[in-house]
C-alpha positions in Angstrom: 109.0 -29.0 -2.4 110.0 -25.5 -1.3 108.6 -22.9 -3.6 109.6 -19.2 -3.8 106.8 -17.1 -3.6 107.8 -14.0 -4.8 109.7 -15.4 -7.8 106.2 -17.2 -8.4 104.5 -13.8 -8.7 107.3 -12.2 -10.7 107.4 -15.2 -13.0 103.4 -15.2 -13.4 102.2 -11.7 -13.7 99.4 -12.6 -15.9 98.0 -15.1 -13.3 97.9 -12.5 -10.9 96.1 -9.8 -12.8 93.7 -12.6 -14.0 92.8 -13.2 -10.7 92.3 -9.9 -9.7 89.9 -9.5 -12.2 87.8 -12.4 -11.0 84.7 -11.5 -8.9 85.0 -14.2 -6.7 87.4 -14.4 -3.7 90.8 -16.6 -5.0 93.2 -18.2 -2.6 96.3 -20.5 -3.7 98.1 -22.2 -1.5 101.2 -24.4 -2.1 101.3 -28.2 -1.2 102.5 -27.0 2.8 99.0 -24.9 2.8 101.2 -21.4 2.8 99.7 -18.7 0.9 100.9 -18.4 -2.8 98.4 -16.2 -4.2 95.8 -13.8 -2.5 93.3 -11.6 -5.0 92.0 -8.1 -4.5 89.0 -10.0 -2.9 90.8 -12.2 -0.6 92.5 -9.2 0.7 89.2 -7.4 1.1 87.7 -10.3 3.3 90.8 -11.3 5.4 92.1 -7.6 5.4 95.7 -8.5 4.5 97.6 -7.4 1.4 99.2 -10.1 -0.9 102.7 -8.9 0.0 101.9 -9.6 4.3 100.2 -12.5 3.6 102.5 -14.2 0.7 104.5 -17.2 2.0 102.4 -17.5 5.4 100.6 -20.0 6.4 97.2 -19.4 5.7 96.2 -20.6 9.5 98.3 -17.6 10.7 96.9 -15.2 8.4 93.1 -16.5 9.5 94.2 -16.1 13.1 95.1 -12.6 12.4 91.9 -11.9 10.9 90.0 -13.4 13.5 88.5 -16.0 11.2 88.3 -19.4 11.7 91.1 -21.4 9.3 88.4 -23.5 7.7 91.3 -24.9 5.4 93.3 -26.4 7.9 90.3 -28.0 9.8 89.7 -29.6 6.1 93.5 -30.4 5.3 93.6 -32.1 8.8 90.2 -34.3 8.1 91.4 -34.9 4.7 95.2 -35.7 5.4 95.4 -38.9 3.7 94.3 -37.1 0.3 96.8 -35.3 -1.5 94.7 -33.6 -4.4 91.3 -32.2 -3.7 88.2 -31.4 -5.8 85.6 -30.5 -3.5 83.1 -28.1 -2.1 82.6 -26.9 1.3 80.4 -24.0 3.0 81.8 -21.8 5.7 80.3 -18.6 7.6 82.7 -15.7 8.0 81.2 -12.7 9.8 77.6 -14.0 9.5 77.9 -14.1 6.0 77.5 -18.0 3.9 80.7 -18.3 1.5 80.6 -21.8 -0.7 84.2 -22.7 -1.7 85.1 -25.1 -4.4 88.5 -26.6 -3.6 90.5 -28.6 -6.2 94.2 -29.4 -6.3 96.6 -28.8 -9.7 99.8 -30.2 -10.5 102.2 -27.6 -12.4 105.9 -27.8 -13.3 106.6 -25.5 -9.9 104.5 -28.0 -7.5 101.5 -29.1 -6.5 99.0 -26.3 -5.5 95.6 -25.9 -3.7 92.9 -23.5 -5.4 90.4 -22.1 -3.0 87.8 -20.2 -5.1 84.3 -18.8 -3.6 81.3 -20.0 -6.1 79.0 -17.0 -6.9 76.3 -18.0 -4.2 73.7 -15.9 -5.2 73.9 -17.6 -8.7 73.9 -20.9 -6.8 70.8 -19.9 -4.7 69.4 -18.4 -7.8 69.6 -21.7 -9.4 68.2 -23.8 -6.4 65.5 -21.7 -5.9 64.3 -22.0 -9.6 64.7 -26.0 -9.1 62.5 -25.4 -5.9 60.2 -23.1 -7.5 59.8 -25.6 -10.5 59.4 -28.4 -8.4 56.8 -26.5 -6.3 54.9 -25.7 -9.5 54.9 -29.1 -10.7 53.3 -30.5 -7.6 50.6 -28.2 -7.0 47.0 -29.5 -7.2 45.9 -26.6 -8.9 46.3 -25.7 -12.6 49.1 -23.0 -12.9 50.3 -21.7 -16.4 52.2 -18.4 -17.9 51.6 -16.3 -20.9 53.9 -13.8 -22.8 52.6 -10.1 -23.7 50.9 -12.0 -26.7 48.8 -14.4 -25.0 51.6 -17.1 -26.5 51.9 -20.1 -23.7 55.3 -20.1 -22.1 55.1 -22.8 -19.2 52.4 -24.8 -17.0 52.6 -27.5 -14.4 51.9 -31.1 -15.3 48.3 -30.4 -14.2 47.5 -29.1 -17.4 49.3 -31.2 -19.0 47.8 -34.2 -18.2 44.4 -32.5 -18.7 44.9 -31.4 -22.1 47.3 -34.6 -23.1 50.1 -33.0 -24.2 53.8 -32.4 -23.5 55.1 -29.3 -22.4 56.9 -29.0 -25.9 53.5 -29.2 -27.7 52.1 -26.6 -25.1 54.7 -24.1 -25.3 53.9 -21.3 -28.3 50.3 -21.8 -28.5 47.4 -19.5 -29.0 44.4 -19.8 -27.1 42.7 -19.8 -30.7 45.1 -22.6 -31.4 44.8 -24.7 -28.1 40.8 -24.6 -28.7 41.2 -26.1 -31.8 43.5 -29.0 -30.8 41.3 -29.6 -27.4 38.1 -29.1 -29.1 36.8 -26.3 -26.9 33.3 -25.0 -26.8 32.7 -21.9 -29.1 33.7 -18.9 -27.4 35.9 -20.3 -24.4 39.2 -19.4 -26.1 38.4 -15.7 -26.7 36.7 -15.3 -22.9 40.3 -16.2 -21.4 42.4 -14.3 -24.1 40.1 -11.3 -22.9 40.7 -12.3 -19.2 44.9 -12.3 -20.0 44.1 -8.9 -22.3 41.8 -6.8 -19.0 45.2 -7.8 -16.8 47.5 -6.8 -19.5 45.8 -3.5 -19.9 45.1 -2.7 -16.5 48.0 -4.2 -14.3 45.7 -5.2 -12.2 45.3 -9.1 -10.9 41.5 -10.5 -11.2 41.1 -12.7 -8.8 38.0 -15.9 -7.8 36.4 -15.6 -11.6 34.3 -18.9 -12.5 35.6 -20.0 -15.8 33.0 -21.4 -18.5 33.2 -25.3 -18.1 36.5 -26.5 -19.9 36.7 -30.1 -21.7 39.1 -32.8 -20.6 40.2 -35.9 -21.9 37.8 -38.8 -21.8 34.8 -36.8 -22.4 35.4 -35.1 -19.0 34.3 -31.3 -18.0 36.1 -29.2 -15.2 34.8 -26.2 -13.7 37.8 -23.8 -12.4 37.9 -20.9 -10.2 40.7 -18.8 -11.7 42.7 -15.7 -10.6 45.1 -14.0 -13.0 48.0 -11.6 -12.0 50.4 -9.6 -14.0 54.1 -10.7 -14.9 56.6 -8.0 -14.6 60.7 -7.9 -15.0 62.7 -6.4 -12.4 62.2 -2.8 -14.0 58.3 -3.4 -13.3 57.6 -3.5 -16.8 54.5 -6.0 -17.6 55.9 -9.1 -19.5 52.9 -11.4 -19.6 50.2 -13.3 -17.2 50.2 -16.2 -15.2 47.0 -18.0 -14.3 45.9 -20.1 -11.2 43.0 -22.1 -11.6 41.5 -24.6 -8.7 39.4 -27.4 -9.4 35.6 -26.8 -8.0 34.2 -29.3 -10.4 33.1 -31.7 -7.3 32.5 -29.1 -5.0 29.8 -27.5 -7.6 28.2 -31.0 -8.2 28.3 -31.1 -4.4 26.6 -28.0 -4.0 23.9 -28.6 -7.1 23.0 -32.1 -5.2 22.9 -30.3 -1.7 20.5 -27.5 -3.2 18.3 -29.9 -5.1 18.4 -32.2 -1.6 17.2 -29.2 0.2 14.8 -27.9 -2.0 12.9 -31.5 -2.4 12.9 -31.3 1.3 11.6 -27.8 1.6 9.1 -28.7 -1.0 8.3 -31.8 0.9 7.6 -30.4 4.2 5.9 -27.4 2.4 3.6 -30.2 0.6 2.9 -32.1 3.8 2.0 -28.7 5.5 -0.3 -27.5 2.6 -2.0 -31.2 2.8 -2.4 -30.9 6.7 -3.4 -27.7 6.7 -6.1 -27.1 4.5 -8.0 -30.0 6.6 -7.1 -28.8 9.6 -8.7 -25.3 8.9 -12.2 -26.7 8.2 -11.7 -28.4 11.7 -10.7 -25.7 13.4 -13.7 -23.7 11.8 -16.4 -26.7 12.6 -15.0 -26.9 16.3 -15.5 -23.0 16.8 -18.9 -23.3 15.6 -19.7 -26.3 17.6 -18.4 -24.5 20.5 -20.8 -21.4 20.0 -24.3 -23.4 19.1 -23.8 -26.5 21.6 -25.9 -26.2 24.8 -24.4 -29.4 26.4 -21.5 -28.2 28.4 -19.2 -31.6 28.3 -19.8 -31.2 24.3 -18.9 -27.9 24.8 -15.5 -28.3 26.8 -14.7 -31.2 23.9 -15.4 -28.6 21.1 -13.0 -26.1 22.8 -10.3 -28.6 23.6 -10.5 -29.7 19.6 -10.2 -26.1 18.6 -7.4 -25.7 21.1 -5.5 -28.6 20.1 -6.1 -27.6 16.4 -4.8 -24.0 16.8 -1.7 -25.5 18.1 -0.9 -27.6 15.0 -1.6 -25.0 12.9 0.9 -22.8 14.7 3.4 -25.6 14.1 2.5 -25.7 10.5 2.5 -21.9 9.9 5.8 -22.0 11.6 7.4 -24.4 9.5 6.2 -22.6 6.3 7.8 -19.2 8.3 11.2 -21.1 8.3 11.0 -22.3 4.5 10.2 -18.6 3.7 12.9 -17.6 5.8 15.3 -19.9 4.5 14.9 -18.7 0.7 14.8 -15.1 1.6 17.1 -12.5 0.2 18.0 -8.5 -0.2 15.7 -8.6 -2.9 12.9 -9.3 -0.9 13.4 -6.1 1.2 10.9 -3.7 0.7 11.7 -0.1 1.9 9.3 2.1 3.0 9.1 5.4 5.0 7.7 4.6 8.6 7.4 6.3 12.1 9.3 4.0 14.6 7.6 5.2 17.5 4.0 4.1 16.2 5.9 0.8 15.4 7.0 0.2 18.8 3.5 1.2 20.3 1.4 -0.7 17.9 3.8 -3.6 18.8 3.5 -2.7 22.8 -0.4 -2.8 22.3 -0.5 -5.9 20.7 1.4 -7.7 23.4 -0.3 -5.7 26.3 -3.3 -8.1 27.2 -0.5 -11.0 27.7 1.8 -8.8 29.5 -1.3 -7.7 31.9 -2.4 -11.2 32.6 1.2 -12.0 33.6 1.1 -8.7 35.6 4.3 -7.7 34.1 5.7 -4.0 33.6 6.1 -3.2 30.1 9.3 0.2 29.4 10.0 1.8 26.1 12.8 3.8 26.3 13.4 5.5 23.5 16.5 8.4 22.3 14.7 11.8 21.5 17.4 12.2 18.8 15.9 9.4 16.7 14.4 11.0 13.7 10.6 10.6 13.6 10.6 9.1 10.1 12.8 6.3 9.0 13.1 4.4 5.9 13.7 0.9 5.8 11.8 -2.6 6.0 9.5 -2.1 8.6 7.7 -5.5 8.1 10.8 -7.3 8.8 11.7 -4.9 11.7 8.2 -5.5 13.2 8.5 -9.5 12.9 11.9 -9.2 14.7 10.9 -7.0 17.7 7.6 -8.7 18.1 9.5 -12.1 18.5 11.9 -11.0 20.6 9.2 -9.3 22.9 6.9 -12.4 22.8 10.3 -14.5 24.1 10.9 -11.9 26.8 7.0 -12.0 28.1 6.8 -16.3 27.8 10.3 -16.4 29.5 9.9 -13.9 32.4 7.5 -14.7 35.5 8.0 -11.5 37.2 9.5 -8.0 36.8 9.2 -6.3 33.2 10.3 -6.4 30.3 12.0 -3.4 28.1 12.2 -2.1 24.6 15.4 0.3 24.0 16.0 2.1 21.3 19.3 4.4 21.0 21.1 6.3 18.3 24.7 5.4 17.6 25.9 7.6 15.2 23.7 9.7 12.7 24.2 12.1 9.5 22.0 14.2 7.6 20.7 11.4 5.7 21.3 8.3 7.4 21.3 7.1 11.3 22.7 3.7 13.2 20.1 2.4 15.5 21.0 -0.2 18.5 18.2 -2.2 19.2 17.7 -3.7 23.1 14.9 -6.1 24.2 15.4 -6.8 28.3 13.7 -9.2 30.3 14.2 -10.3 33.9 13.4 -13.9 33.4 14.7 -17.1 33.9 18.3 -16.3 31.5 19.7 -18.7 29.0 22.4 -21.1 30.2 26.0 -20.6 28.5 25.9 -24.0 26.5 22.5 -22.9 24.7 23.3 -19.4 23.7 24.5 -20.1 20.2 21.8 -22.8 20.0 19.0 -21.0 20.4 19.2 -19.7 17.1 19.1 -23.0 15.2 15.9 -23.7 13.8 13.6 -25.8 16.0 15.9 -25.3 18.9 14.1 -25.3 22.1 15.8 -24.8 25.2 13.2 -26.8 27.6 12.1 -30.1 25.5 8.7 -30.2 24.4 7.8 -33.3 26.3 8.0 -31.3 29.7 5.4 -29.0 28.4 6.9 -25.9 30.4 6.9 -23.3 27.7 4.9 -23.7 24.2 6.8 -22.9 21.2 8.7 -24.8 18.7 12.0 -23.1 18.0 11.2 -21.1 15.0 11.1 -17.4 16.0 14.8 -16.7 16.8 16.2 -18.2 14.1 14.1 -15.9 11.8 15.1 -12.9 13.6 19.0 -13.9 13.1 17.9 -14.6 9.4 16.2 -11.3 9.7 18.6 -9.1 11.6 21.4 -10.3 9.0 19.0 -9.5 5.9 19.0 -5.8 7.3 22.4 -5.0 7.6 22.8 -6.4 11.6 24.3 -9.1 13.7 22.2 -10.4 16.7 23.6 -10.6 19.8 22.6 -11.2 23.3 24.0 -11.2 27.3 22.4 -13.5 29.7 22.4 -14.4 33.4 20.7 -17.5 34.7 17.3 -16.7 37.1 17.9 -12.5 36.3 17.1 -12.2 32.7 18.2 -11.8 29.1 19.2 -8.9 26.8 19.0 -9.4 23.2 20.9 -6.5 20.8 21.5 -5.6 17.5 22.3 -2.3 15.7 20.6 -1.4 12.0 21.3 1.3 9.5 18.2 3.6 8.3 17.8 6.2 5.8 15.9 9.2 7.1 12.9 9.6 5.8 10.1 12.3 6.0 6.5 12.4 7.2 3.7 12.5 4.8 1.6 15.8 5.3 -1.8 15.3 6.1 -4.7 18.1 5.2 -8.1 17.4 6.0 -10.8 19.3 3.8 -13.1 20.5 6.3 -15.4 22.4 3.7 -19.0 21.4 2.7 -18.9 18.8 -0.3 -20.5 20.4 -3.3 -23.5 18.4 -5.0 -22.5 15.9 -7.2 -24.5 17.4 -10.2 -22.4 20.8 -9.4 -19.1 18.9 -9.5 -20.1 17.3 -12.9 -20.9 20.7 -14.5 -17.6 22.2 -13.0 -15.7 19.9 -14.8 -17.6 20.0 -17.8 -17.1 23.5 -18.0 -13.2 22.7 -17.6 -13.2 19.6 -20.3 -15.0 22.5 -22.9 -12.4 25.1 -21.8 -9.7 22.4 -23.3 -11.3 21.6 -26.0 -11.7 25.3 -27.3 -8.0 25.4 -26.8 -6.9 21.9 -28.3 -8.9 19.0 -28.5 -11.1 16.8 -26.2 -9.2 15.2 -23.6 -8.2 11.6 -23.9 -7.8 9.5 -20.6 -5.9 5.9 -20.2 -7.7 4.2 -17.4 -5.5 1.3 -16.0 -7.4 -0.8 -13.1 -6.9 -4.7 -12.4 -10.4 -4.4 -10.6 -13.3 -4.7 -12.9 -15.9 -3.2 -10.6 -13.3 0.0 -9.8 -12.4 -0.2 -13.5 -15.9 0.4 -14.3 -16.6 3.3 -11.6 -13.7 5.2 -12.8 -15.4 5.2 -16.7 -18.4 6.4 -15.1 -17.0 9.0 -13.8 -14.9 9.7 -16.8 -18.1 9.8 -18.8 -20.0 11.8 -17.1 -17.1 14.8 -17.9 -17.3 14.0 -21.5 -13.9 12.8 -22.0 -12.7 10.4 -24.3 -10.9 7.5 -22.6 -9.5 4.2 -23.4 -9.2 1.0 -20.8 -7.1 -1.9 -19.5 -6.4 -4.1 -16.7 -2.8 -5.2 -17.3 0.2 -3.3 -16.9 2.2 -4.4 -19.9 -0.7 -4.1 -22.2 -1.0 -0.4 -20.6 2.7 0.5 -22.1 1.6 -1.3 -25.1 -1.7 1.3 -25.4 0.5 4.2 -24.3 3.5 3.7 -27.0 1.2 3.4 -29.6 -1.7 6.1 -29.0 -1.6 10.0 -27.8 -3.1 10.9 -24.4 -3.3 13.5 -22.4 -3.6 11.8 -19.0 -3.1 8.5 -17.2 -4.8 7.5 -14.5 -3.3 4.1 -13.3 -3.7 1.9 -10.2 -0.3 0.9 -8.4 -1.0 -2.8 -8.0 -0.9 -4.2 -11.5 -0.8 -7.5 -12.8 2.6 -8.4 -15.2 3.9 -4.8 -14.3 2.7 -2.6 -11.7 2.1 0.7 -11.7 5.4 2.2 -10.8 7.1 -0.2 -13.0 4.9 1.0 -15.9 6.0 4.5 -15.1 9.5 4.2 -15.2 9.0 2.0 -18.7 7.2 4.5 -20.2 9.1 7.3 -19.2 12.4 5.5 -20.7 10.6 5.0 -23.7 9.6 8.6 -23.8 13.1 9.6 -23.3 15.0 7.1 -26.0 12.5 8.5 -28.6 12.2 11.9 -27.6 8.5 12.4 -26.7 6.8 14.8 -24.5 6.0 13.2 -21.6 2.5 12.3 -21.0 0.7 13.3 -17.2 0.4 10.2 -15.4 -1.2 10.2 -11.9 -1.4 6.8 -10.1 -4.3 5.6 -7.7 -3.4 3.7 -4.4 -5.2 1.9 -1.9 -2.0 1.9 0.4 -1.3 4.9 2.5 0.1 7.3 0.3 3.3 8.1 2.1 4.2 4.2 1.7 4.4 4.6 -2.4 4.6 8.5 -3.0 8.4 8.8 -2.8 8.8 5.6 -5.0 6.3 6.5 -7.4 7.4 10.3 -8.2 11.0 8.9 -8.7 9.6 6.4 -11.1 8.0 9.2 -13.2 4.7 9.6 -11.8 3.1 12.8 -11.7 0.9 12.7 -8.8 -0.2 10.1 -6.3 -3.9 9.9 -5.2 -5.7 7.9 -2.4 -8.8 5.5 -3.4 -11.4 5.7 -4.5 -11.4 8.3 -7.2 -14.0 11.2 -6.6 -15.4 13.6 -9.1 -13.6 16.5 -6.9 -10.5 14.8 -7.1 -10.8 14.5 -10.4 -11.5 18.2 -10.8 -8.6 19.0 -8.7 -6.4 16.9 -11.2 -7.8 18.7 -14.2 -7.0 21.9 -12.5 -3.4 21.2 -11.6 -2.3 19.4 -15.1 -4.9 19.8 -18.0 -5.8 23.6 -17.6 -2.3 24.4 -17.1 -0.9 26.5 -19.9 2.7 24.8 -19.6 1.9 20.8 -18.9 6.0 20.5 -18.4 5.8 23.2 -15.9 2.4 21.9 -13.9 4.7 18.1 -13.9 7.2 20.0 -11.6 5.2 21.4 -9.5 5.3 20.5 -6.1 2.7 17.9 -5.3 0.2 18.5 -2.8 -1.7 16.0 -0.9 -5.4 15.6 -2.2 -8.0 16.7 -0.4 -11.0 14.6 0.8 -14.0 14.4 3.4 -13.7 10.8 4.2 -12.9 11.5 7.9 -12.7 8.5 9.2 -10.0 6.9 6.7 -8.0 9.6 6.9 -8.2 9.1 10.8 -7.5 5.4 10.8 -3.9 6.4 8.8 -2.9 8.7 12.0 -3.6 7.1 14.9 -1.4 4.7 16.4 -3.1 2.0 17.4 -1.9 -1.7 15.5 -0.6 0.6 13.0 -1.4 2.6 9.5 -5.6 1.8 8.4 -5.6 -0.4 11.5 -7.6 0.0 14.9 -6.0 0.3 18.3 -6.2 -3.1 19.6 -6.7 -6.5 18.1 -10.3 -6.8 19.6 -11.3 -4.3 17.3 -10.3 -5.8 14.2 -13.2 -8.3 14.6 -15.8 -5.6 15.5 -17.2 -5.6 11.9 -21.1 -5.1 13.1 -20.3 -1.5 13.1 -19.7 -1.2 9.9 -22.5 -1.4 7.2 -22.9 -4.2 4.2 -23.9 -1.5 2.0 -24.1 2.4 2.3 -25.9 3.2 -0.5 -25.8 7.1 0.1 -22.2 6.6 0.2 -22.1 4.6 -3.3 -24.4 7.4 -4.5 -21.9 10.0 -3.4 -18.7 8.5 -5.0 -20.8 7.2 -8.4 -23.1 10.1 -8.2 -26.4 8.6 -9.2 -28.7 5.1 -7.9 -28.4 3.9 -11.8 -24.8 3.5 -11.9 -24.5 2.6 -8.4 -27.1 -0.3 -9.2 -24.7 -1.4 -12.3 -21.5 -1.6 -10.0 -23.4 -3.7 -7.3 -24.6 -5.8 -10.0 -21.2 -6.2 -11.2 -20.2 -7.2 -7.8 -22.5 -10.1 -7.4 -20.3 -11.5 -10.4 -16.8 -10.6 -8.8 -17.1 -11.4 -5.6 -17.3 -15.4 -5.7 -14.4 -14.7 -8.2 -12.2 -12.9 -5.6 -13.1 -15.4 -2.9 -12.2 -18.6 -4.8 -8.9 -16.9 -5.7 -8.0 -15.9 -1.6 -9.2 -19.4 -1.0 -6.9 -20.7 -3.5 -3.8 -18.9 -2.6 -4.7 -19.7 1.2 -4.6 -23.3 0.7 -1.5 -22.7 -0.9 -0.3 -20.7 2.4 0.8 -18.1 -0.3 0.1 -15.2 2.3 1.4 -12.6 -0.2 -1.1 -13.5 -2.8 -4.0 -13.5 -0.1 -2.6 -9.8 1.0 -2.7 -8.5 -2.8 -6.2 -10.0 -3.4 -7.9 -8.5 -0.4 -6.0 -5.4 -1.5 -7.4 -5.1 -5.1 -10.8 -6.5 -3.4 -11.0 -3.4 -1.4 -10.1 -1.4 -4.3 -13.9 -2.0 -5.8 -15.6 -2.3 -2.3 -14.4 0.9 -1.8 -16.4 2.6 -4.3 -19.6 1.3 -4.7 -20.3 1.4 -0.2 -19.8 -2.1 0.6 -17.7 -0.6 3.5 -18.1 -3.7 5.6 -16.3 -5.6 2.8 -13.7 -2.9 2.4 -12.4 -3.0 5.9 -12.6 -6.9 6.1 -9.8 -6.4 3.2 -8.1 -3.5 4.8 -7.3 -5.3 8.3 -6.3 -8.6 6.6 -3.9 -6.7 4.2 -2.7 -3.9 6.7 -2.2 -6.4 9.6 -0.1 -8.7 7.3 1.9 -5.8 6.1 2.5 -4.3 9.5 4.2 -7.6 10.1 1.9 -9.5 12.4 0.7 -13.1 12.5 -1.1 -13.9 15.6 -4.7 -13.4 14.4 -3.9 -13.7 10.2 -5.7 -16.9 10.4 -9.0 -15.4 11.9 -8.6 -12.4 9.7 -8.9 -14.6 6.8 -11.9 -16.2 8.3 -13.3 -13.1 8.9 -12.8 -11.8 5.2 -14.5 -15.1 3.7 -17.5 -14.7 6.3 -18.0 -11.1 5.2 -17.5 -11.6 1.2 -20.4 -14.2 1.8 -22.9 -11.9 3.4 -22.0 -8.9 1.3 -22.6 -11.4 -1.7 -25.9 -12.3 -0.4 -26.6 -8.8 0.9 -26.4 -7.4 -2.8 -28.2 -10.7 -4.5 -31.2 -9.8 -2.3 -31.3 -6.6 -3.0 -31.8 -7.1 -6.6 -34.1 -10.5 -5.4 -36.6 -8.3 -3.7 
């Protein structure tokens, strides 16, 4: 049927007007596929006006516009079809178009309508469908709420867990869900609060573990949840979406693994303890036999028993070290100010006998820019370097071993140091370089007997380096040596100024007389000074009480930190003298709690002076920060007490006195001061390992020193009688801690026993306690067993010596 296209347009102006209002592209063709109507959208696409296109074949217009004639192709393929109702897709000028094709019978004839579908709308609907399919099949829980925390939707996982339909879920509040699903009290409010936080801040919350959530059939779920704000196209928050991952199975597996790990560790520890206790006895007996036997073959047998026992004991101690290292955390870090050069020299001194025995050279290369004093965990750093240096020596047959420390970065208060331990030894194969840090791994199997060891040291090194904020690395070449290196951050510390009082000590009576004059002066202006004395060692407490009695001051005593706090907050005191190492509440914690209480109750601060048996510089910074006014070294002497009275109680303005710069206490105990500044093995230790066991140079009892401290022989005898009671108790406590391999407690008990010994003149006991305590605190372990046995022996000798004094 032939159509007059011009008349068709004239007869249908409304059709053309409507066509031009459409956002879609519209092309109407007659039954011969000639153009009847072009709308404005078609004119733009084909770069041709309606008047130019009207009545012409569509293929011609496409050719002129350089557009593939998709309609002709479609018509040719479907030539047998007279009418159409299809959709096709085309690409024109790199743009995708979707066309709806349908045929319309009119009085004027058959027309074919080609109209684009709004593709973005179609794509949007398709994307929504895909997104819904994705959400429905996600393995986690997905849900979303509006600004009022009303449920809008969720995936099928949520519906299955709650046993609901989507219609039942929509529109519910958290409170309604809690009631319907029997949630525990507080759960709904917690989840709602998380939503409100996101709505209020506009910030997402990631990876929060929710409280256990009940499901159907008495099941309980654990979820890790993230919440994000939902926004409209203007960026306004319109709700919250939540994604919860079920970690129930993972959490149970983790708990079971932890239980299994604890059971394994406890089993190993118990076995080690059970074997270790009788083994220590065997070693001691073998050593005694070796020393006392005259028969050479028997003497050699005893020596071999002793050597074998020591090797087995070393293995058991290593196992316990591993268990301890596995459970260590940042809470176990003990920061203190220390001299790095002194620590390195002490480590070198410890290993020097082995180095000389193997005819090796030891090199130490430290930057001049390294600060004199650092703040960090000295004990763990020493342990790291001792293990690395010990390994370097073990696997080096000739050449040298070297410790090299360089400054990487330094600011006013912090420094980053690079540590390297280098050797010219056998090297480490490439395949073993990761394995050597695994516990119990040995590069050379034990049955070959080439190198001793249990594969423990490097595992502990890796743990400690990571704990201190670094990462251990290594470079190695077979038969040329190895280099272990790591970077660690430190704060920059300051030294403890040391002053030695060279003045002649005044007589005891003269000092007492002067202090009494000071007390009378205080009484004249206010009242008799009232002191609180806190010391956990009974002998040391009685000594301090005796000194205070001589001054005519009032005092109250306690041996417990918590009890001291209760007394201090319910009574009036002018001065508190407290030990640092107290049970239940340390002296530092006691001061902190006291200052907090005073501040909250608007009370005037009580003067607090702390006594310590540690090196003063180790505890003073922490003590002052906690609220302690002054830290002094044990033992307390009358002159020291007089100095404290001068500095604090005689001040016309106590608050001003409390803020004075703390001057180090003066003392004429040159030997102890010297021990703290000599390099040697470390603070309060001698120069060499051998000197640790030269106890014969110290008297069991120095009566003159005891009288010098306590004022008279009568008081000394009273304290010594008390020592007869206390020494067996201390010995039993130390032996119990040792049997449990609780070296922390052994160290603390040695420190406590040293406190009493320092007052009464039992010098050998004082040094036996001090050497064990300080040796372990420095991070050494090699001679720890021998120091323990030495301490037990000295405790027995001291006990018998004092007892014989009174028996005679």
